[in-house]
C-alpha positions as CSV (number, residue, x, y, z in Angstrom):
1,X,0.0,0.0,0.0
2,X,1.3,3.5,-0.8
3,X,0.1,6.9,0.4
4,X,-0.8,8.2,-3.1
5,X,-0.6,5.7,-5.8
6,X,-0.3,6.9,-9.5
7,X,-3.9,6.8,-10.7
8,X,-3.1,4.6,-13.8
9,X,-1.4,2.1,-11.5
10,X,-4.4,2.2,-9.1
11,X,-6.8,1.7,-12.0
12,X,-4.8,-1.4,-13.1
13,X,-4.7,-2.8,-9.6
14,X,-8.5,-2.5,-9.2
15,X,-9.2,-3.9,-12.7
16,X,-7.1,-6.9,-12.0
17,X,-9.1,-7.5,-8.8
18,X,-12.5,-7.5,-10.6
19,X,-14.3,-10.4,-12.2
20,X,-17.8,-10.7,-13.7
21,X,-20.3,-11.7,-11.0
22,X,-22.0,-14.6,-12.9
23,X,-24.4,-15.4,-15.7
24,X,-28.1,-16.1,-16.2
25,X,-30.4,-16.9,-19.1
26,X,-33.1,-14.3,-19.9
27,X,-36.0,-14.1,-22.3
28,X,-34.8,-12.1,-25.3
29,X,-37.3,-9.4,-24.7
30,X,-35.6,-8.6,-21.4
31,X,-32.0,-8.5,-22.8
32,X,-31.8,-5.0,-24.3
33,X,-28.8,-3.3,-22.8
34,X,-27.5,-6.4,-21.0
35,X,-24.1,-7.9,-21.7
36,X,-23.8,-11.1,-23.7
37,X,-22.1,-14.0,-22.0
38,X,-22.0,-16.4,-24.9
39,X,-20.4,-16.5,-28.4
40,X,-23.1,-16.0,-31.0
41,X,-22.3,-18.2,-34.1
42,X,-24.8,-18.2,-37.0
43,X,-26.8,-21.4,-37.0
44,X,-28.4,-20.5,-40.3
45,X,-28.1,-18.2,-43.3
46,X,-29.8,-14.8,-43.1
47,X,-31.9,-14.5,-45.2
48,X,-32.5,-18.3,-45.5
49,X,-33.5,-18.1,-49.2
50,X,-33.2,-15.7,-52.2
51,X,-35.9,-13.1,-51.9
52,X,-37.2,-10.0,-53.6
53,X,-36.0,-6.6,-52.5
54,X,-39.0,-4.8,-54.1
55,X,-42.7,-5.2,-55.0
56,X,-42.5,-6.0,-58.7
57,X,-42.0,-8.9,-61.1
58,X,-39.5,-11.7,-61.0
59,X,-38.3,-12.9,-64.4
60,X,-35.3,-14.3,-66.3
61,X,-32.7,-11.7,-67.0
62,X,-32.0,-13.1,-70.5
63,X,-35.6,-12.4,-71.5
64,X,-34.9,-8.6,-71.1
65,X,-31.8,-8.3,-73.2
66,X,-32.2,-5.6,-75.8
67,X,-35.4,-4.2,-74.3
68,X,-36.0,-0.5,-74.9
69,X,-38.8,2.0,-75.5
70,X,-38.6,1.1,-79.2
71,X,-38.4,-2.6,-78.6
72,X,-40.3,-3.4,-75.4
73,X,-40.4,-7.0,-74.0
74,X,-43.7,-8.4,-72.8
75,X,-43.9,-11.5,-70.5
76,X,-46.7,-13.7,-69.4
77,X,-47.6,-13.6,-65.7
78,X,-47.9,-17.0,-64.0
79,X,-48.8,-16.2,-60.4
80,X,-48.6,-13.8,-57.6
81,X,-46.0,-14.6,-54.8
82,X,-46.7,-12.7,-51.5
83,X,-44.2,-12.7,-48.7
84,X,-44.4,-15.9,-46.6
85,X,-45.7,-17.9,-49.6
86,X,-43.7,-20.5,-51.5
87,X,-43.7,-20.1,-55.4
88,X,-45.8,-22.7,-57.2
89,X,-44.4,-22.2,-60.7
90,X,-40.9,-22.3,-62.1
91,X,-40.1,-19.7,-64.8
92,X,-39.6,-20.7,-68.4
93,X,-38.6,-18.3,-71.2
94,X,-41.1,-15.5,-71.7
95,X,-42.6,-15.9,-68.3
96,X,-42.7,-13.8,-65.1
97,X,-44.4,-13.8,-61.7
98,X,-45.8,-10.9,-59.7
99,X,-43.7,-10.8,-56.4
100,X,-43.9,-8.9,-53.2
101,X,-41.0,-7.6,-51.1
102,X,-39.5,-10.4,-49.1
103,X,-41.1,-13.2,-51.1
104,X,-38.9,-16.2,-52.2
105,X,-37.5,-16.2,-55.7
106,X,-39.0,-19.0,-57.9
107,X,-36.8,-21.5,-59.8
108,X,-35.6,-20.0,-63.0
109,X,-36.0,-16.4,-61.8
110,X,-32.8,-14.3,-61.5
111,X,-33.9,-10.7,-61.6
112,X,-36.7,-8.5,-60.2
113,X,-38.1,-5.3,-61.9
114,X,-40.1,-2.9,-59.6
115,X,-43.7,-2.1,-60.6
116,X,-42.9,1.5,-61.5
117,X,-40.5,0.5,-64.2
118,X,-43.2,-1.5,-66.1
119,X,-46.6,-1.4,-67.7
120,X,-48.7,-4.3,-66.7
121,X,-52.1,-5.9,-66.8
122,X,-53.5,-8.9,-64.9
123,X,-51.9,-11.3,-67.3
124,X,-48.9,-9.5,-68.8
125,X,-46.0,-7.2,-67.9
126,X,-44.0,-5.0,-70.3
127,X,-40.4,-3.8,-69.8
128,X,-38.5,-1.1,-71.5
129,X,-35.0,-1.7,-70.3
130,X,-32.8,-4.7,-69.7
131,X,-32.0,-6.0,-66.2
132,X,-28.8,-7.4,-64.8
133,X,-28.6,-10.9,-63.4
134,X,-29.4,-10.8,-59.7
135,X,-30.8,-7.2,-59.9
136,X,-33.1,-6.4,-56.9
137,X,-32.6,-9.9,-55.4
138,X,-31.4,-10.3,-51.8
139,X,-29.3,-13.5,-51.9
140,X,-29.5,-16.3,-49.3
141,X,-26.9,-15.6,-46.7
142,X,-26.3,-12.0,-47.9
143,X,-26.6,-10.6,-44.4
144,X,-25.2,-13.6,-42.4
145,X,-23.5,-16.8,-43.5
146,X,-24.0,-20.1,-41.6
147,X,-21.1,-20.4,-39.1
148,X,-20.2,-16.7,-39.0
149,X,-19.3,-15.4,-35.6
150,X,-21.7,-12.5,-34.9
151,X,-20.8,-11.6,-31.3
152,X,-18.4,-12.5,-28.5
153,X,-19.0,-12.6,-24.8
154,X,-18.7,-9.2,-23.2
155,X,-20.6,-7.2,-25.9
156,X,-23.5,-5.0,-24.9
157,X,-26.7,-6.1,-26.5
158,X,-27.7,-3.2,-28.7
159,X,-30.4,-3.0,-31.4
160,X,-28.3,-4.8,-34.0
161,X,-27.3,-7.6,-31.6
162,X,-30.9,-8.0,-30.4
163,X,-32.1,-8.4,-33.9
164,X,-29.2,-10.8,-34.7
165,X,-30.1,-13.0,-31.7
166,X,-33.7,-13.1,-32.9
167,X,-32.6,-13.9,-36.5
168,X,-30.7,-16.9,-35.1
169,X,-33.7,-18.1,-33.1
170,X,-32.0,-17.5,-29.8
171,X,-35.0,-17.0,-27.5
172,X,-33.0,-17.1,-24.2
173,X,-29.5,-15.7,-24.5
174,X,-26.9,-16.3,-21.8
175,X,-26.1,-12.9,-20.3
176,X,-23.9,-11.7,-17.5
177,X,-25.8,-11.0,-14.3
178,X,-26.2,-7.3,-13.4
179,X,-23.8,-6.8,-10.4
180,X,-25.6,-5.6,-7.3
181,X,-23.5,-2.6,-6.2
182,X,-24.3,-1.2,-2.8
183,X,-24.0,2.6,-2.1
184,X,-23.5,3.8,1.4
185,X,-22.9,7.3,2.6
186,X,-21.1,8.0,5.8
187,X,-21.3,11.3,7.8
188,X,-23.1,12.5,10.8
189,X,-24.1,15.7,8.9
190,X,-26.1,13.9,6.2
191,X,-29.9,14.3,5.8
192,X,-32.0,12.4,3.4
193,X,-33.6,14.5,0.5
194,X,-37.1,15.4,1.4
195,X,-36.3,16.0,5.0
196,X,-35.8,19.5,6.4
197,X,-32.2,20.6,7.2
198,X,-31.3,21.2,10.7
199,X,-28.4,23.7,11.5
200,X,-25.1,22.2,10.4
201,X,-26.6,19.5,8.2
202,X,-26.5,18.9,4.4
203,X,-28.5,16.8,2.1
204,X,-26.9,13.5,1.0
205,X,-26.2,14.0,-2.8
206,X,-23.5,11.3,-3.3
207,X,-25.8,8.3,-3.1
208,X,-28.0,9.7,-5.9
209,X,-25.2,10.8,-8.2
210,X,-23.7,7.3,-7.9
211,X,-27.1,5.7,-8.4
212,X,-27.5,7.5,-11.7
213,X,-23.9,6.5,-12.9
214,X,-24.3,2.8,-11.9
215,X,-27.7,2.6,-13.5
216,X,-26.3,3.9,-16.8
217,X,-23.5,1.4,-16.5
218,X,-25.9,-1.5,-16.4
219,X,-25.3,-2.4,-12.8
220,X,-28.1,-2.8,-10.1
221,X,-27.5,0.0,-7.6
222,X,-28.7,-0.7,-4.1
223,X,-29.1,2.2,-1.7
224,X,-28.4,1.8,2.0
225,X,-29.3,4.3,4.7
226,X,-26.5,6.7,5.5
227,X,-24.6,6.1,8.8
228,X,-23.0,8.6,11.2
229,X,-19.3,8.9,11.9
230,X,-19.2,6.0,14.4
231,X,-16.8,3.1,13.7
232,X,-19.1,0.4,15.0
233,X,-22.1,1.7,12.9
234,X,-19.9,2.0,9.7
235,X,-18.6,-1.6,10.2
236,X,-22.0,-3.0,10.7
237,X,-23.4,-1.2,7.7
238,X,-20.5,-2.4,5.4
239,X,-21.0,-5.9,6.6
240,X,-24.7,-5.9,5.9
241,X,-24.2,-4.4,2.5
242,X,-21.6,-6.9,1.5
243,X,-23.8,-9.8,2.5
244,X,-26.3,-9.0,-0.2
245,X,-24.2,-7.1,-2.8
246,X,-21.3,-8.0,-5.2
247,X,-19.4,-4.7,-4.5
248,X,-19.8,-1.7,-2.2
249,X,-19.2,2.0,-2.8
250,X,-18.9,4.2,0.2
251,X,-18.5,8.0,0.3
252,X,-17.0,9.9,3.2
253,X,-14.4,9.2,5.8
254,X,-11.3,8.5,3.6
255,X,-9.1,11.4,4.5
256,X,-6.9,11.7,7.6
257,X,-9.1,13.5,10.1
258,X,-10.4,12.2,13.4
259,X,-13.7,11.2,11.9
260,X,-12.3,9.6,8.7
261,X,-13.1,6.0,9.7
262,X,-13.7,4.2,6.5
263,X,-10.2,2.6,6.2
264,X,-10.4,1.4,9.8
265,X,-13.9,0.0,9.2
266,X,-12.7,-1.8,6.1
267,X,-9.9,-3.4,8.0
268,X,-12.2,-4.3,10.9
269,X,-14.6,-6.3,8.7
270,X,-11.6,-8.3,7.3
271,X,-11.0,-6.4,4.0
272,X,-7.6,-6.2,2.4
273,X,-6.6,-2.6,1.6
274,X,-5.5,-2.4,-2.0
275,X,-4.4,1.2,-2.0
276,X,-5.2,4.5,-0.3
277,X,-5.0,7.8,-2.1
278,X,-4.2,8.5,-5.7
279,X,-2.3,11.4,-7.5
280,X,-5.5,13.0,-8.8
281,X,-7.3,16.3,-8.2
282,X,-10.1,16.3,-7.5
283,X,-10.4,12.8,-6.1
284,X,-7.1,12.2,-4.4
285,X,-8.7,10.9,-1.1
286,X,-9.9,7.3,-1.5
287,X,-9.4,3.9,0.0
288,X,-10.0,0.8,-2.1
289,X,-10.2,-2.7,-0.5
290,X,-11.3,-6.2,-1.2
291,X,-13.1,-8.8,0.9
292,X,-13.9,-12.3,-0.2
293,X,-13.4,-11.2,-3.8
294,X,-15.8,-8.2,-3.5
295,X,-14.5,-4.7,-4.1
296,X,-15.0,-1.9,-1.5
297,X,-14.6,1.5,-3.2
298,X,-14.1,4.1,-0.5
299,X,-14.6,7.5,-2.0
300,X,-14.4,11.1,-0.8
301,X,-17.5,12.7,0.7
302,X,-16.9,15.7,-1.6
303,X,-19.4,15.3,-4.4
304,X,-17.2,16.2,-7.4
305,X,-14.2,14.3,-5.9
306,X,-16.1,11.1,-5.5
307,X,-17.4,11.1,-9.0
308,X,-14.1,12.1,-10.5
309,X,-12.3,9.3,-8.7
310,X,-14.9,6.8,-9.8
311,X,-14.7,7.9,-13.4
312,X,-10.9,7.8,-13.5
313,X,-10.0,4.9,-11.2
314,X,-12.9,2.6,-10.6
315,X,-15.0,2.6,-13.8
316,X,-12.9,0.0,-15.7
317,X,-13.3,-2.4,-12.8
318,X,-17.0,-1.8,-12.5
319,X,-17.3,-2.5,-16.3
320,X,-15.6,-5.8,-15.7
321,X,-18.0,-6.7,-12.9
322,X,-20.8,-6.2,-15.5
323,X,-19.0,-8.6,-17.9
324,X,-18.0,-6.1,-20.5
325,X,-15.1,-7.2,-22.7
326,X,-13.8,-3.7,-23.4
327,X,-13.3,-2.3,-19.9
328,X,-10.4,0.2,-20.3
329,X,-11.3,3.9,-20.6
330,X,-10.5,5.0,-24.2
331,X,-8.4,8.1,-24.2
332,X,-7.8,10.5,-27.1
333,X,-6.4,14.0,-27.8
334,X,-8.6,16.8,-26.5
335,X,-8.0,20.5,-27.3
336,X,-8.8,23.2,-24.7
337,X,-11.0,26.0,-25.9
338,X,-10.0,28.4,-23.2
339,X,-7.2,29.2,-20.7
340,X,-7.0,27.3,-17.3
341,X,-5.1,29.6,-15.0
342,X,-4.2,27.4,-12.0
343,X,-1.1,25.4,-11.5
344,X,-1.4,21.6,-11.3
345,X,1.1,20.1,-8.8
346,X,-0.6,16.7,-9.3
347,X,-2.7,15.3,-12.1
348,X,-5.8,17.5,-12.5
349,X,-9.0,16.4,-14.3
350,X,-10.9,19.1,-16.1
351,X,-14.6,18.5,-16.8
352,X,-16.8,20.1,-19.5
353,X,-18.6,19.8,-22.7
354,X,-17.5,18.3,-26.1
355,X,-17.3,20.4,-29.2
356,X,-16.9,18.3,-32.3
357,X,-18.0,20.7,-35.0
358,X,-14.9,20.7,-37.2
359,X,-13.7,17.1,-36.5
360,X,-11.4,18.1,-33.6
361,X,-12.4,17.1,-30.1
362,X,-12.5,20.3,-28.1
363,X,-13.3,20.7,-24.4
364,X,-15.5,23.6,-23.3
365,X,-14.8,23.9,-19.5
366,X,-17.8,23.8,-17.1
367,X,-18.1,26.7,-14.7
368,X,-17.3,24.5,-11.7
369,X,-14.0,22.6,-11.4
370,X,-13.5,22.4,-7.7
371,X,-13.8,19.4,-5.3
372,X,-17.3,20.3,-4.0
373,X,-18.8,21.8,-7.2
374,X,-21.2,19.0,-8.1
375,X,-23.3,21.5,-10.2
376,X,-20.2,21.8,-12.4
377,X,-20.8,18.2,-13.6
378,X,-24.4,18.8,-14.8
379,X,-24.5,17.9,-18.5
380,X,-20.8,17.3,-18.7
381,X,-19.8,14.6,-21.3
382,X,-16.0,15.1,-21.6
383,X,-12.9,15.3,-19.4
384,X,-9.2,15.9,-19.9
385,X,-6.2,15.4,-17.7
386,X,-3.5,18.1,-17.0
387,X,-0.3,16.2,-16.2
388,X,1.2,16.7,-12.8
389,X,3.8,19.5,-12.5
390,X,2.1,21.7,-15.2
391,X,1.6,25.4,-14.8
392,X,-1.4,27.3,-16.2
393,X,-2.4,26.0,-19.6
394,X,-3.5,28.0,-22.5
395,X,-6.4,27.7,-24.9
396,X,-5.3,25.4,-27.8
397,X,-3.3,23.1,-25.4
398,X,-3.8,19.4,-26.4
399,X,-4.4,17.0,-23.5
400,X,-5.4,13.4,-23.1
401,X,-9.1,13.0,-22.4
402,X,-12.1,10.7,-22.4
403,X,-15.8,10.8,-22.6
404,X,-17.7,10.7,-19.3
405,X,-19.8,7.7,-20.2
406,X,-20.1,4.6,-18.2
């Protein structure tokens, strides 16, 4: 354990200590946004047969060769083929069938002409231009070939993957279980929202900020009642939370004052301290631990500090708990749009809003960058890191940044 661990090292330590919490099978209708826990290999071609891309007429391409306004081609109509129906007639020279979008192509047919490019009666269709072989036909397996790997474990089930699971007749995919992550605030000064404030008290904001972040991540946040700055009560609350949760996030009590009791409580319930403090502002104060394979994330009671630390240090590990394959935070160059006048003796995270108008990722700073300025995070979607030892930075400076998305 070190006093202030480099934040990248701390992030790696925490990520190495995290594992997905288990799997379950769910009805496909309940799987949107969940994380796939199985490899999806195509068990069938999609589509499973050659089909028409338009409402029109299916015919033999060779019958249309040389067709023009001056020399139209007229073909005899054999039948109508709606979607879901199997063709009854094969096509011979000089013949066509009326066909609807998605209907199977009959034997002998190798091109489809849309209605609007023809003149037709109940019994005949006339064309004025040649077709190419395969024109307006969606071939068997054009979307997906039998045996193709469509998805790997750890992928979020988005609209495309949901549809692909359905196309492969997977009615109950195997998904990673949503980790139950407890949220516990410590501090004798805390009052629940909805209750009047007594002198010297503040409303508990951290639990609700963390609830929103964890819900977006895809975890199952579990709120516990806040506890005062008493070691025995903090120990008991941590123990209760870990008995029903896969991980626990606490806020408050991680600095070095007389009432900063979180590290002592973690030790008292048998947790192993992984590290305490990181080289990050805001968010330096923290204490991360593990008990029985479950992570305990001890964050600052300062609202912006707790969220900043979670985004920078803990989020990759939380993604792994959810089963996500890509856990690491993706960093990229970010250009400041304005001066930042303070020195940065340690790594400093700036928060703000993205500007992508000309293809360059620019950071518009929010009005609040301090440890306690929770309102400065409202609507923020982008952050950038000023390296430790930097002086004031000018507009146009390029930093490494990342999107504030779980």
